[in-house]
Each structure stands twice: as C-alpha cells, then as structure tokens.
C-alpha atoms as one frame of an Amber mdcrd trajectory, in Angstrom:
protein
 -43.369   9.055  17.805 -41.265   8.153  20.294 -42.363   4.172  19.403 -41.303
   4.284  15.289 -38.101   3.593  14.318 -38.023   4.653  11.108 -35.320   6.505
   9.148 -37.929   8.052   7.127 -39.960   9.145  10.072 -37.956  12.474  12.158
 -37.116  10.868  15.971 -38.419  11.973  18.848 -35.638  11.958  21.986 -37.032
  13.766  24.504 -40.181  15.975  25.888 -39.801  18.466  28.349 -42.704  19.977
  30.274 -42.492  23.209  32.344 -45.485  24.728  33.945 -46.301  26.474  30.393
 -44.478  25.209  27.829 -44.063  21.375  26.305 -40.339  21.110  24.474 -39.351
  18.307  22.213 -36.617  17.480  20.887 -36.577  15.897  17.804 -33.961  14.851
  14.993 -32.688  17.471  12.799 -34.291  16.533   9.372 -31.781  18.406   6.951
 -33.131  19.451   3.421 -36.032  21.517   2.298 -39.823  20.211   2.330 -40.914
  18.979  -1.057 -42.867  22.679  -1.335 -39.941  24.447  -1.717 -38.430  21.507
  -3.636 -41.087  22.120  -6.551 -40.555  25.665  -6.741 -36.641  25.566  -7.285
 -36.469  22.805  -9.770 -38.087  23.473 -12.935 -38.711  19.540 -13.219 -38.122
  17.098 -10.586 -35.668  14.753 -11.534 -36.783  11.131 -12.106 -34.626  10.032
  -9.850 -35.478  12.162  -6.968 -39.309  11.405  -7.793 -38.664   7.608  -7.258
 -36.744   8.335  -4.210 -39.200  10.688  -2.318 -42.069   7.762  -3.235 -40.040
   4.929  -2.165 -38.988   6.847   0.983 -43.112   7.495   1.706 -43.953   4.545
   1.234 -42.051   3.132   3.680 -42.637   5.693   6.087 -46.074   4.298   5.486
 -45.518   0.904   6.196 -44.141   1.978   9.558 -47.034   3.775  10.889 -49.316
   1.111   9.327 -47.259  -1.318  11.199 -47.702   0.506  14.531 -51.417   1.855
  13.956 -50.383   5.424  13.967 -52.434   7.483  11.826 -50.245  10.684  10.686
 -53.537  12.327   9.260 -51.704  15.451   8.400 -49.592  14.476   5.318 -48.878
  17.015   2.566 -45.612  18.256   0.775 -45.017  20.465   3.550 -44.548  18.231
   6.201 -42.084  15.784   4.064 -38.144  16.822   4.358 -36.007  15.381   1.358
 -32.158  15.680   1.047 -31.557  13.803  -2.020 -32.142   9.918  -1.295 -34.578
   8.106  -0.311 -33.110   7.218   3.290 -32.650  10.960   3.662 -36.603  11.927
   3.214 -38.177  12.200   6.361 -42.194  12.671   7.578 -42.305  15.662  10.074
 -44.911  17.276  11.965 -47.004  14.383  14.154 -49.123  16.907  15.987 -52.385
  15.822  14.601 -51.031  11.937  14.723 -53.029   9.431  16.581 -53.376   5.897
  16.858 -56.109   4.057  15.213 -59.540   2.176  17.069 -59.156   4.647  19.815
 -62.460   4.671  21.861 -62.169   8.412  20.970 -59.965  11.338  19.659 -59.756
  14.587  20.722 -59.727  16.150  17.012 -62.289  13.959  15.142 -62.142  15.666
  11.729 -58.653  17.530  10.758 -55.979  18.145   8.113 -55.035  20.190   5.308
 -57.453  21.078   2.643 -57.064  19.436  -0.638 -54.805  16.286   1.139 -57.323
  15.334   4.113 -59.235  11.567   3.181 -62.743  11.982   2.015 -63.824   9.741
   4.525 -62.736  12.525   7.306 -63.895  15.323   5.610 -67.637  13.089   4.843
 -67.778  12.710   9.051 -71.062  13.702  10.538 -69.978  15.263  13.814 -72.904
  13.052  15.184 -70.870   9.700  14.025 -68.650   7.987  16.080 -65.353   8.056
  14.495 -62.999   5.327  13.646 -60.017   5.923  11.583 -57.812   3.813   9.658
 -54.350   3.827   8.035 -55.632   3.900   4.922 -56.746   7.571   5.111 -52.832
   8.539   4.905 -52.491   6.884   1.727 -55.167   8.604   0.534 -53.044  12.116
   1.635 -49.579  10.334  -0.338 -51.533   9.712  -3.366 -51.819  13.641  -3.377
 -48.577  14.388  -2.739 -47.644  12.068  -5.686 -50.336  13.743  -8.346 -48.241
  17.110  -7.144 -44.567  15.516  -7.691 -45.476  13.887 -11.147 -47.750  17.113
 -12.384 -46.247  19.896 -10.557 -49.965  21.289  -8.901 -52.003  20.560  -6.490
 -54.873  17.955  -7.033 -57.503  19.748  -5.613 -57.386  23.427  -5.785 -59.354
  26.501  -5.341 -61.062  28.517  -2.610 -64.517  26.457  -3.056 -62.492  23.538
  -1.644 -61.198  25.549   0.988 -64.569  26.933   1.866 -66.201  23.784   1.755
 -64.041  21.660   3.719 -64.020  25.226   6.843 -68.032  24.711   6.483 -67.127
  21.019   7.748 -65.660  21.910  10.517 -61.629  20.968   9.592 -59.453  21.953
  12.437 -55.968  22.742  10.385 -57.384  25.823   8.287
C-alpha cells in the first residue's frame, strides 16, 4: 500500500508493531461502502454509477502499473462519497505482488467475486497471478451496480468454493 499513490486507493501512512499487535495508520475514507449504498438507494443515479465505474477503473490502472493484485475486490471494499475522486478501494489484507516465486495465500477471495482462474487452481499447481483477476472482480461489482443483485448468488456457489479451499469464506 505504501507504493500506491492514487486518489482512489486508501493511503497507508505508517505501520507500528508491538510484541503482539500490528497497527496500520491509514487515510480516513469518508463515505459508505457500495453494499450499504445499494441498500439505501432504490435506484442508484446514473451519475453515481458512472463515477463509481470511472473511479474503480482508475484504481485498477494504478494497481496494475504497480504489479499489485488486490484479490478481494467486492462492494464491501469500495467506499464512495458522491464523486469519482472520493471513491476509495480499501482492505488490502489479501493483496500481493504479481510474479512472486510463492504466495502465502494461493486460493483466496470472496465467493461471487473471486476470478475463475483462482478458484480453479489445483493445490499441486504452481500459482501464477496476474492483475487481470481483479478485472473480473470489478466486473462483478459493475453487474451489481447495474442490476442491483449479485452476479452469482446462492449457497451452492459458496459450498463449491468452500470445498475448493478458498481462504476468505
């Protein structure tokens, strides 16, 4: 997060460690997450949807240029306050660089938003991640913005992902 300088990605100001805790000092992202916004507004106005889409695409471009994969993009991790510039991607707990020799968490994400290439990884296969996986996740957010319902819904999807060992269920 320290490497990223974008108005659409929450800034990390500092990290402080004690013997039993790690404290992150981050920018305060004013607004509400997209899940709450979609519940409050019966119909999200077109100008808000355009701002959200533009803001997410700008953030994705910065992440891609930095070779960073968020791996958990979903409406809960997008904070919005009315303008394209106010949109912030938050929660980089599963983020990683692409092209690492190995990863701490290989198959992770949130059911319904995780890219198919991550779900379909076999535990015996070497993992290779690319920033395009986040593009899939943003596509699921766009779908939800437009149709006001998740692209994938139901317990079957969650059970399938749980059986495949996703780490963020």
